[in-house]
All heavy atoms as TSV, in Angstrom:
chain	resi	resn	atom	element	x	y	z
A	1	MET	N	N	65.621	-34.952	7.807
A	1	MET	CA	C	64.676	-34.036	7.242
A	1	MET	C	C	63.466	-33.921	8.174
A	1	MET	O	O	62.967	-34.953	8.653
A	1	MET	CB	C	64.253	-34.548	5.859
A	1	MET	CG	C	63.637	-33.470	5.025
A	1	MET	SD	S	63.138	-33.964	3.334
A	1	MET	CE	C	64.186	-35.267	2.869
A	2	ASN	N	N	63.027	-32.722	8.432
A	2	ASN	CA	C	61.922	-32.516	9.349
A	2	ASN	C	C	60.612	-32.944	8.692
A	2	ASN	O	O	60.432	-32.936	7.475
A	2	ASN	CB	C	61.807	-31.030	9.691
A	2	ASN	CG	C	62.936	-30.586	10.566
A	2	ASN	OD1	O	63.569	-31.407	11.249
A	2	ASN	ND2	N	63.229	-29.301	10.548
A	3	ILE	N	N	59.650	-33.322	9.543
A	3	ILE	CA	C	58.331	-33.723	9.060
A	3	ILE	C	C	57.601	-32.525	8.448
A	3	ILE	O	O	56.788	-32.685	7.530
A	3	ILE	CB	C	57.508	-34.392	10.180
A	3	ILE	CG1	C	56.262	-35.079	9.648
A	3	ILE	CG2	C	57.109	-33.395	11.233
A	3	ILE	CD1	C	56.550	-36.364	8.950
A	4	GLY	N	N	57.914	-31.324	8.905
A	4	GLY	CA	C	57.304	-30.127	8.367
A	4	GLY	C	C	57.644	-29.902	6.922
A	4	GLY	O	O	56.814	-29.416	6.129
A	5	VAL	N	N	58.853	-30.264	6.530
A	5	VAL	CA	C	59.272	-30.125	5.145
A	5	VAL	C	C	58.479	-31.084	4.261
A	5	VAL	O	O	57.989	-30.729	3.191
A	5	VAL	CB	C	60.785	-30.387	5.004
A	5	VAL	CG1	C	61.212	-30.415	3.544
A	5	VAL	CG2	C	61.568	-29.356	5.768
A	6	TRP	N	N	58.331	-32.317	4.723
A	6	TRP	CA	C	57.534	-33.316	3.985
A	6	TRP	C	C	56.091	-32.853	3.826
A	6	TRP	O	O	55.500	-32.942	2.744
A	6	TRP	CB	C	57.533	-34.659	4.710
A	6	TRP	CG	C	58.802	-35.409	4.572
A	6	TRP	CD1	C	59.912	-35.287	5.321
A	6	TRP	CD2	C	59.100	-36.388	3.575
A	6	TRP	NE1	N	60.880	-36.136	4.875
A	6	TRP	CE2	C	60.411	-36.854	3.814
A	6	TRP	CE3	C	58.353	-36.935	2.535
A	6	TRP	CZ2	C	61.010	-37.805	3.019
A	6	TRP	CZ3	C	58.957	-37.905	1.754
A	6	TRP	CH2	C	60.270	-38.335	1.982
A	7	LEU	N	N	55.517	-32.355	4.922
A	7	LEU	CA	C	54.128	-31.872	4.868
A	7	LEU	C	C	54.003	-30.672	3.925
A	7	LEU	O	O	53.028	-30.572	3.166
A	7	LEU	CB	C	53.627	-31.508	6.252
A	7	LEU	CG	C	53.310	-32.660	7.176
A	7	LEU	CD1	C	52.944	-32.144	8.564
A	7	LEU	CD2	C	52.211	-33.517	6.623
A	8	GLY	N	N	54.984	-29.781	3.951
A	8	GLY	CA	C	54.949	-28.630	3.073
A	8	GLY	C	C	54.988	-29.021	1.613
A	8	GLY	O	O	54.274	-28.448	0.788
A	9	ILE	N	N	55.808	-29.978	1.279
A	9	ILE	CA	C	55.907	-30.446	-0.123
A	9	ILE	C	C	54.609	-31.098	-0.563
A	9	ILE	O	O	54.102	-30.821	-1.649
A	9	ILE	CB	C	57.110	-31.418	-0.256
A	9	ILE	CG1	C	58.429	-30.667	-0.079
A	9	ILE	CG2	C	57.069	-32.124	-1.623
A	9	ILE	CD1	C	59.628	-31.544	0.030
A	10	ILE	N	N	54.045	-31.945	0.284
A	10	ILE	CA	C	52.802	-32.633	-0.084
A	10	ILE	C	C	51.641	-31.655	-0.153
A	10	ILE	O	O	50.820	-31.721	-1.094
A	10	ILE	CB	C	52.533	-33.789	0.914
A	10	ILE	CG1	C	53.602	-34.872	0.735
A	10	ILE	CG2	C	51.136	-34.367	0.719
A	10	ILE	CD1	C	53.578	-35.962	1.774
A	11	ILE	N	N	51.548	-30.738	0.797
A	11	ILE	CA	C	50.452	-29.757	0.779
A	11	ILE	C	C	50.554	-28.858	-0.409
A	11	ILE	O	O	49.548	-28.545	-1.064
A	11	ILE	CB	C	50.424	-28.978	2.093
A	11	ILE	CG1	C	49.963	-29.878	3.252
A	11	ILE	CG2	C	49.523	-27.749	1.989
A	11	ILE	CD1	C	50.073	-29.268	4.618
A	12	SER	N	N	51.770	-28.444	-0.780
A	12	SER	CA	C	51.900	-27.580	-1.964
A	12	SER	C	C	51.554	-28.322	-3.246
A	12	SER	O	O	50.982	-27.754	-4.168
A	12	SER	CB	C	53.317	-27.016	-2.045
A	12	SER	OG	O	54.265	-28.032	-2.236
A	13	ALA	N	N	51.870	-29.611	-3.332
A	13	ALA	CA	C	51.482	-30.388	-4.502
A	13	ALA	C	C	49.960	-30.533	-4.572
A	13	ALA	O	O	49.367	-30.401	-5.640
A	13	ALA	CB	C	52.137	-31.771	-4.446
A	14	LEU	N	N	49.319	-30.795	-3.442
A	14	LEU	CA	C	47.870	-30.899	-3.441
A	14	LEU	C	C	47.208	-29.547	-3.722
A	14	LEU	O	O	46.165	-29.482	-4.405
A	14	LEU	CB	C	47.381	-31.452	-2.095
A	14	LEU	CG	C	47.772	-32.913	-1.811
A	14	LEU	CD1	C	47.363	-33.287	-0.387
A	14	LEU	CD2	C	47.152	-33.826	-2.821
A	15	LEU	N	N	47.808	-28.462	-3.243
A	15	LEU	CA	C	47.280	-27.144	-3.522
A	15	LEU	C	C	47.361	-26.808	-5.017
A	15	LEU	O	O	46.447	-26.189	-5.565
A	15	LEU	CB	C	48.043	-26.109	-2.700
A	15	LEU	CG	C	47.518	-24.673	-2.770
A	15	LEU	CD1	C	46.117	-24.607	-2.235
A	15	LEU	CD2	C	48.454	-23.755	-1.998
A	16	SER	N	N	48.436	-27.224	-5.672
A	16	SER	CA	C	48.544	-26.993	-7.114
A	16	SER	C	C	47.465	-27.775	-7.856
A	16	SER	O	O	46.927	-27.285	-8.862
A	16	SER	CB	C	49.922	-27.388	-7.621
A	16	SER	OG	O	50.119	-28.776	-7.527
A	17	PHE	N	N	47.107	-28.959	-7.384
A	17	PHE	CA	C	46.022	-29.711	-7.994
A	17	PHE	C	C	44.688	-29.004	-7.779
A	17	PHE	O	O	43.840	-28.965	-8.672
A	17	PHE	CB	C	45.965	-31.110	-7.421
A	17	PHE	CG	C	46.612	-32.144	-8.281
A	17	PHE	CD1	C	47.890	-31.918	-8.783
A	17	PHE	CD2	C	45.988	-33.324	-8.571
A	17	PHE	CE1	C	48.513	-32.843	-9.570
A	17	PHE	CE2	C	46.594	-34.271	-9.373
A	17	PHE	CZ	C	47.858	-34.026	-9.870
A	18	ALA	N	N	44.499	-28.419	-6.603
A	18	ALA	CA	C	43.254	-27.684	-6.315
A	18	ALA	C	C	43.130	-26.469	-7.255
A	18	ALA	O	O	42.038	-26.178	-7.763
A	18	ALA	CB	C	43.235	-27.232	-4.875
A	19	VAL	N	N	44.230	-25.775	-7.497
A	19	VAL	CA	C	44.203	-24.631	-8.411
A	19	VAL	C	C	43.910	-25.106	-9.833
A	19	VAL	O	O	43.165	-24.457	-10.574
A	19	VAL	CB	C	45.528	-23.859	-8.339
A	19	VAL	CG1	C	45.642	-22.834	-9.443
A	19	VAL	CG2	C	45.671	-23.184	-6.985
A	20	ALA	N	N	44.496	-26.227	-10.235
A	20	ALA	CA	C	44.222	-26.772	-11.576
A	20	ALA	C	C	42.756	-27.167	-11.739
A	20	ALA	O	O	42.160	-26.906	-12.792
A	20	ALA	CB	C	45.100	-27.992	-11.824
A	21	ILE	N	N	42.160	-27.720	-10.708
A	21	ILE	CA	C	40.736	-28.061	-10.751
A	21	ILE	C	C	39.907	-26.801	-10.814
A	21	ILE	O	O	38.910	-26.734	-11.556
A	21	ILE	CB	C	40.370	-28.931	-9.554
A	21	ILE	CG1	C	41.022	-30.319	-9.681
A	21	ILE	CG2	C	38.853	-29.069	-9.406
A	21	ILE	CD1	C	40.893	-31.185	-8.438
A	22	LEU	N	N	40.283	-25.783	-10.069
A	22	LEU	CA	C	39.558	-24.515	-10.053
A	22	LEU	C	C	39.516	-23.876	-11.434
A	22	LEU	O	O	38.490	-23.358	-11.845
A	22	LEU	CB	C	40.208	-23.565	-9.042
A	22	LEU	CG	C	39.545	-22.183	-8.910
A	22	LEU	CD1	C	38.171	-22.317	-8.272
A	22	LEU	CD2	C	40.440	-21.271	-8.116
A	23	TYR	N	N	40.633	-23.942	-12.145
A	23	TYR	CA	C	40.696	-23.352	-13.490
A	23	TYR	C	C	40.386	-24.353	-14.595
A	23	TYR	O	O	40.651	-24.092	-15.774
A	23	TYR	CB	C	42.074	-22.713	-13.725
A	23	TYR	CG	C	42.215	-21.423	-12.937
A	23	TYR	CD1	C	42.994	-21.396	-11.776
A	23	TYR	CD2	C	41.568	-20.261	-13.327
A	23	TYR	CE1	C	43.149	-20.242	-11.045
A	23	TYR	CE2	C	41.716	-19.097	-12.583
A	23	TYR	CZ	C	42.502	-19.087	-11.477
A	23	TYR	OH	O	42.639	-17.944	-10.750
A	24	GLU	N	N	39.853	-25.512	-14.230
A	24	GLU	CA	C	39.406	-26.572	-15.129
A	24	GLU	C	C	40.515	-27.013	-16.095
A	24	GLU	O	O	40.312	-27.167	-17.294
A	24	GLU	CB	C	38.187	-26.106	-15.922
A	24	GLU	CG	C	37.009	-25.790	-15.031
A	24	GLU	CD	C	35.834	-25.193	-15.766
A	24	GLU	OE1	O	35.953	-24.945	-16.973
A	24	GLU	OE2	O	34.803	-25.019	-15.110
A	25	GLN	N	N	41.706	-27.235	-15.560
A	25	GLN	CA	C	42.841	-27.734	-16.344
A	25	GLN	C	C	42.902	-29.235	-16.212
A	25	GLN	O	O	42.485	-29.799	-15.189
A	25	GLN	CB	C	44.147	-27.085	-15.868
A	25	GLN	CG	C	44.196	-25.612	-15.995
A	25	GLN	CD	C	44.149	-25.196	-17.450
A	25	GLN	OE1	O	44.833	-25.770	-18.279
A	25	GLN	NE2	N	43.339	-24.205	-17.768
A	26	PRO	N	N	43.407	-29.912	-17.227
A	26	PRO	CA	C	43.536	-31.380	-17.131
A	26	PRO	C	C	44.592	-31.767	-16.081
A	26	PRO	O	O	45.653	-31.149	-16.008
A	26	PRO	CB	C	43.961	-31.822	-18.520
A	26	PRO	CG	C	44.562	-30.602	-19.127
A	26	PRO	CD	C	43.870	-29.426	-18.511
A	27	ILE	N	N	44.269	-32.744	-15.269
A	27	ILE	CA	C	45.208	-33.203	-14.250
A	27	ILE	C	C	45.403	-34.706	-14.378
A	27	ILE	O	O	44.493	-35.422	-14.808
A	27	ILE	CB	C	44.735	-32.842	-12.816
A	27	ILE	CG1	C	43.328	-33.382	-12.550
A	27	ILE	CG2	C	44.791	-31.369	-12.576
A	27	ILE	CD1	C	42.874	-33.195	-11.144
A	28	HIS	N	N	46.564	-35.161	-14.048
A	28	HIS	CA	C	46.903	-36.587	-14.088
A	28	HIS	C	C	47.617	-36.978	-12.796
A	28	HIS	O	O	48.292	-36.153	-12.195
A	28	HIS	CB	C	47.803	-36.885	-15.285
A	28	HIS	CG	C	47.208	-36.466	-16.588
A	28	HIS	ND1	N	46.215	-37.161	-17.225
A	28	HIS	CD2	C	47.438	-35.398	-17.371
A	28	HIS	CE1	C	45.846	-36.573	-18.332
A	28	HIS	NE2	N	46.604	-35.478	-18.449
A	29	TRP	N	N	47.471	-38.218	-12.388
A	29	TRP	CA	C	48.030	-38.640	-11.119
A	29	TRP	C	C	49.546	-38.584	-11.103
A	29	TRP	O	O	50.164	-38.322	-10.090
A	29	TRP	CB	C	47.562	-40.055	-10.777
A	29	TRP	CG	C	48.058	-41.095	-11.757
A	29	TRP	CD1	C	47.456	-41.500	-12.895
A	29	TRP	CD2	C	49.297	-41.799	-11.688
A	29	TRP	NE1	N	48.240	-42.424	-13.540
A	29	TRP	CE2	C	49.363	-42.633	-12.821
A	29	TRP	CE3	C	50.364	-41.811	-10.776
A	29	TRP	CZ2	C	50.451	-43.457	-13.044
A	29	TRP	CZ3	C	51.425	-42.637	-11.024
A	29	TRP	CH2	C	51.468	-43.450	-12.150
A	30	TYR	N	N	50.172	-38.824	-12.274
A	30	TYR	CA	C	51.647	-38.818	-12.277
A	30	TYR	C	C	52.212	-37.410	-12.093
A	30	TYR	O	O	53.355	-37.259	-11.700
A	30	TYR	CB	C	52.194	-39.453	-13.556
A	30	TYR	CG	C	51.751	-38.798	-14.833
A	30	TYR	CD1	C	52.398	-37.685	-15.341
A	30	TYR	CD2	C	50.662	-39.313	-15.530
A	30	TYR	CE1	C	51.996	-37.101	-16.514
A	30	TYR	CE2	C	50.240	-38.722	-16.721
A	30	TYR	CZ	C	50.914	-37.607	-17.192
A	30	TYR	OH	O	50.507	-37.030	-18.344
A	31	LEU	N	N	51.419	-36.378	-12.366
A	31	LEU	CA	C	51.883	-35.019	-12.105
A	31	LEU	C	C	52.039	-34.766	-10.624
A	31	LEU	O	O	52.947	-34.046	-10.199
A	31	LEU	CB	C	50.933	-34.008	-12.737
A	31	LEU	CG	C	50.912	-33.978	-14.264
A	31	LEU	CD1	C	49.879	-33.003	-14.762
A	31	LEU	CD2	C	52.278	-33.634	-14.813
A	32	LEU	N	N	51.163	-35.342	-9.822
A	32	LEU	CA	C	51.267	-35.216	-8.364
A	32	LEU	C	C	52.570	-35.858	-7.890
A	32	LEU	O	O	53.310	-35.270	-7.086
A	32	LEU	CB	C	50.068	-35.859	-7.669
A	32	LEU	CG	C	50.055	-35.766	-6.149
A	32	LEU	CD1	C	49.907	-34.323	-5.716
A	32	LEU	CD2	C	48.957	-36.623	-5.581
A	33	VAL	N	N	52.888	-37.029	-8.390
A	33	VAL	CA	C	54.119	-37.720	-8.027
A	33	VAL	C	C	55.324	-36.914	-8.484
A	33	VAL	O	O	56.304	-36.742	-7.763
A	33	VAL	CB	C	54.166	-39.142	-8.634
A	33	VAL	CG1	C	55.505	-39.809	-8.395
A	33	VAL	CG2	C	53.024	-40.002	-8.094
A	34	LEU	N	N	55.253	-36.338	-9.681
A	34	LEU	CA	C	56.342	-35.535	-10.217
A	34	LEU	C	C	56.571	-34.287	-9.359
A	34	LEU	O	O	57.714	-33.916	-9.083
A	34	LEU	CB	C	56.052	-35.141	-11.655
A	34	LEU	CG	C	57.135	-34.377	-12.387
A	34	LEU	CD1	C	58.372	-35.251	-12.552
A	34	LEU	CD2	C	56.634	-33.908	-13.730
A	35	LEU	N	N	55.506	-33.632	-8.940
A	35	LEU	CA	C	55.626	-32.452	-8.065
A	35	LEU	C	C	56.298	-32.821	-6.757
A	35	LEU	O	O	57.162	-32.071	-6.259
A	35	LEU	CB	C	54.274	-31.833	-7.810
A	35	LEU	CG	C	53.647	-31.061	-8.960
A	35	LEU	CD1	C	52.222	-30.705	-8.657
A	35	LEU	CD2	C	54.452	-29.810	-9.222
A	36	ILE	N	N	55.932	-33.920	-6.164
A	36	ILE	CA	C	56.524	-34.344	-4.891
A	36	ILE	C	C	57.999	-34.696	-5.072
A	36	ILE	O	O	58.843	-34.282	-4.281
A	36	ILE	CB	C	55.736	-35.532	-4.282
A	36	ILE	CG1	C	54.343	-35.028	-3.882
A	36	ILE	CG2	C	56.466	-36.133	-3.108
A	36	ILE	CD1	C	53.396	-36.126	-3.445
A	37	VAL	N	N	58.342	-35.392	-6.146
A	37	VAL	CA	C	59.739	-35.762	-6.407
A	37	VAL	C	C	60.602	-34.519	-6.635
A	37	VAL	O	O	61.689	-34.416	-6.106
A	37	VAL	CB	C	59.819	-36.750	-7.590
A	37	VAL	CG1	C	61.254	-36.914	-8.064
A	37	VAL	CG2	C	59.231	-38.083	-7.200
A	38	ILE	N	N	60.063	-33.568	-7.400
A	38	ILE	CA	C	60.810	-32.330	-7.654
A	38	ILE	C	C	60.995	-31.536	-6.348
A	38	ILE	O	O	62.074	-30.989	-6.107
A	38	ILE	CB	C	60.114	-31.476	-8.735
A	38	ILE	CG1	C	60.267	-32.158	-10.069
A	38	ILE	CG2	C	60.683	-30.069	-8.772
A	38	ILE	CD1	C	59.458	-31.512	-11.181
A	39	GLY	N	N	59.960	-31.509	-5.523
A	39	GLY	CA	C	60.081	-30.854	-4.220
A	39	GLY	C	C	61.154	-31.481	-3.341
A	39	GLY	O	O	61.950	-30.786	-2.715
A	40	LEU	N	N	61.211	-32.793	-3.329
A	40	LEU	CA	C	62.240	-33.498	-2.542
A	40	LEU	C	C	63.615	-33.259	-3.126
A	40	LEU	O	O	64.594	-33.128	-2.373
A	40	LEU	CB	C	61.928	-34.977	-2.474
A	40	LEU	CG	C	60.682	-35.356	-1.674
A	40	LEU	CD1	C	60.402	-36.843	-1.794
A	40	LEU	CD2	C	60.847	-34.968	-0.228
A	41	PHE	N	N	63.729	-33.201	-4.444
A	41	PHE	CA	C	64.996	-32.945	-5.089
A	41	PHE	C	C	65.522	-31.538	-4.747
A	41	PHE	O	O	66.690	-31.380	-4.397
A	41	PHE	CB	C	64.857	-33.099	-6.618
A	41	PHE	CG	C	66.102	-32.770	-7.381
A	41	PHE	CD1	C	67.197	-33.637	-7.325
A	41	PHE	CD2	C	66.189	-31.627	-8.152
A	41	PHE	CE1	C	68.346	-33.340	-8.035
A	41	PHE	CE2	C	67.337	-31.342	-8.853
A	41	PHE	CZ	C	68.414	-32.183	-8.804
A	42	ILE	N	N	64.654	-30.563	-4.801
A	42	ILE	CA	C	65.039	-29.213	-4.460
A	42	ILE	C	C	65.435	-29.114	-2.990
A	42	ILE	O	O	66.428	-28.464	-2.616
A	42	ILE	CB	C	63.940	-28.201	-4.808
A	42	ILE	CG1	C	63.768	-28.106	-6.306
A	42	ILE	CG2	C	64.182	-26.834	-4.196
A	42	ILE	CD1	C	62.551	-27.326	-6.746
A	43	ASN	N	N	64.704	-29.803	-2.130
A	43	ASN	CA	C	65.045	-29.802	-0.710
A	43	ASN	C	C	66.404	-30.477	-0.472
A	43	ASN	O	O	67.164	-30.030	0.388
A	43	ASN	CB	C	63.950	-30.495	0.085
A	43	ASN	CG	C	64.137	-30.319	1.548
A	43	ASN	OD1	O	64.495	-29.253	2.013
A	43	ASN	ND2	N	63.932	-31.382	2.306
A	44	THR	N	N	66.698	-31.523	-1.219
A	44	THR	CA	C	67.979	-32.189	-1.081
A	44	THR	C	C	69.131	-31.243	-1.477
A	44	THR	O	O	70.174	-31.202	-0.821
A	44	THR	CB	C	68.028	-33.449	-1.968
A	44	THR	OG1	O	66.943	-34.313	-1.569
A	44	THR	CG2	C	69.332	-34.190	-1.822
A	45	ILE	N	N	68.931	-30.489	-2.552
A	45	ILE	CA	C	69.948	-29.518	-2.968
A	45	ILE	C	C	70.146	-28.469	-1.871
A	45	ILE	O	O	71.310	-28.105	-1.569
A	45	ILE	CB	C	69.544	-28.870	-4.314
A	45	ILE	CG1	C	69.635	-29.906	-5.410
A	45	ILE	CG2	C	70.436	-27.664	-4.612
A	45	ILE	CD1	C	69.099	-29.418	-6.725
A	46	ILE	N	N	69.082	-27.999	-1.267
A	46	ILE	CA	C	69.189	-27.010	-0.202
A	46	ILE	C	C	69.955	-27.602	0.990
A	46	ILE	O	O	70.802	-26.918	1.591
A	46	ILE	CB	C	67.792	-26.519	0.225
A	46	ILE	CG1	C	67.190	-25.690	-0.897
A	46	ILE	CG2	C	67.840	-25.718	1.509
A	46	ILE	CD1	C	65.727	-25.330	-0.707
A	47	ILE	N	N	69.681	-28.830	1.334
A	47	ILE	CA	C	70.400	-29.479	2.446
A	47	ILE	C	C	71.881	-29.602	2.158
A	47	ILE	O	O	72.736	-29.343	2.999
A	47	ILE	CB	C	69.764	-30.864	2.763
A	47	ILE	CG1	C	68.392	-30.680	3.384
A	47	ILE	CG2	C	70.671	-31.691	3.687
A	47	ILE	CD1	C	67.622	-31.975	3.558
A	48	ILE	N	N	72.213	-29.973	0.918
A	48	ILE	CA	C	73.621	-30.107	0.535
A	48	ILE	C	C	74.306	-28.751	0.617
A	48	ILE	O	O	75.446	-28.651	1.124
A	48	ILE	CB	C	73.749	-30.702	-0.881
A	48	ILE	CG1	C	73.329	-32.176	-0.845
A	48	ILE	CG2	C	75.179	-30.551	-1.420
A	48	ILE	CD1	C	73.199	-32.812	-2.204
A	49	LEU	N	N	73.667	-27.699	0.152
A	49	LEU	CA	C	74.269	-26.374	0.205
A	49	LEU	C	C	74.442	-25.891	1.641
A	49	LEU	O	O	75.436	-25.243	1.964
A	49	LEU	CB	C	73.437	-25.374	-0.599
A	49	LEU	CG	C	73.468	-25.581	-2.119
A	49	LEU	CD1	C	72.493	-24.644	-2.786
A	49	LEU	CD2	C	74.866	-25.409	-2.653
A	50	LYS	N	N	73.505	-26.218	2.509
A	50	LYS	CA	C	73.618	-25.840	3.912
A	50	LYS	C	C	74.774	-26.598	4.576
A	50	LYS	O	O	75.489	-26.036	5.405
A	50	LYS	CB	C	72.343	-26.132	4.673
A	50	LYS	CG	C	71.264	-25.113	4.459
A	50	LYS	CD	C	70.060	-25.412	5.320
A	50	LYS	CE	C	68.959	-24.413	5.146
A	50	LYS	NZ	N	67.790	-24.740	5.972
A	51	MET	N	N	74.992	-27.858	4.186
A	51	MET	CA	C	76.097	-28.635	4.760
A	51	MET	C	C	77.424	-28.024	4.348
A	51	MET	O	O	78.367	-28.010	5.147
A	51	MET	CB	C	75.993	-30.084	4.320
A	51	MET	CG	C	74.901	-30.861	5.038
A	51	MET	SD	S	74.698	-32.536	4.441
A	51	MET	CE	C	76.336	-33.189	4.524
A	52	GLN	N	N	77.525	-27.562	3.116
A	52	GLN	CA	C	78.757	-26.950	2.655
A	52	GLN	C	C	79.037	-25.645	3.415
A	52	GLN	O	O	80.177	-25.328	3.694
A	52	GLN	CB	C	78.705	-26.685	1.165
A	52	GLN	CG	C	78.771	-27.939	0.332
A	52	GLN	CD	C	78.647	-27.656	-1.166
A	52	GLN	OE1	O	78.366	-26.537	-1.571
A	52	GLN	NE2	N	78.826	-28.692	-1.947
A	53	ASP	N	N	77.993	-24.892	3.741
A	53	ASP	CA	C	78.173	-23.653	4.491
A	53	ASP	C	C	78.621	-23.936	5.929
A	53	ASP	O	O	79.348	-23.163	6.524
A	53	ASP	CB	C	76.870	-22.829	4.526
A	53	ASP	CG	C	76.619	-22.146	3.194
A	53	ASP	OD1	O	77.549	-22.049	2.371
A	53	ASP	OD2	O	75.480	-21.710	2.979
A	54	ASP	N	N	78.166	-25.030	6.503
A	54	ASP	CA	C	78.523	-25.381	7.859
A	54	ASP	C	C	80.012	-25.745	7.975
A	54	ASP	O	O	80.624	-25.539	9.027
A	54	ASP	CB	C	77.683	-26.549	8.379
A	54	ASP	CG	C	76.225	-26.138	8.583
A	54	ASP	OD1	O	75.962	-24.924	8.678
A	54	ASP	OD2	O	75.375	-27.046	8.653
A	55	HIS	N	N	80.606	-26.264	6.913
A	55	HIS	CA	C	82.013	-26.672	6.938
A	55	HIS	C	C	82.956	-25.470	6.816
A	55	HIS	O	O	84.108	-25.598	7.177
A	55	HIS	CB	C	82.292	-27.669	5.852
A	55	HIS	CG	C	81.638	-29.007	6.078
A	55	HIS	ND1	N	81.882	-29.783	7.183
A	55	HIS	CD2	C	80.716	-29.683	5.353
A	55	HIS	CE1	C	81.150	-30.877	7.137
A	55	HIS	NE2	N	80.436	-30.830	6.035
A	56	THR	N	N	82.462	-24.359	6.329
A	56	THR	CA	C	83.350	-23.207	6.161
A	56	THR	C	C	83.355	-22.313	7.366
A	56	THR	O	O	82.552	-22.346	8.231
A	56	THR	CB	C	82.944	-22.349	4.932
A	56	THR	OG1	O	81.598	-21.954	5.102
A	56	THR	CG2	C	83.111	-23.165	3.660
């Protein structure tokens, strides 16, 4: 996995926290972890699908 993908996931999670602060929404630290885990999960699915396309 490229370092750019990791940075993109982390930056997007931090950006979502910035938007939540801007609109004065409640934020919790575990939501940041959840966003990062979901981003990695989605990226893993994309990698698996790309591997299946390479075999055909």
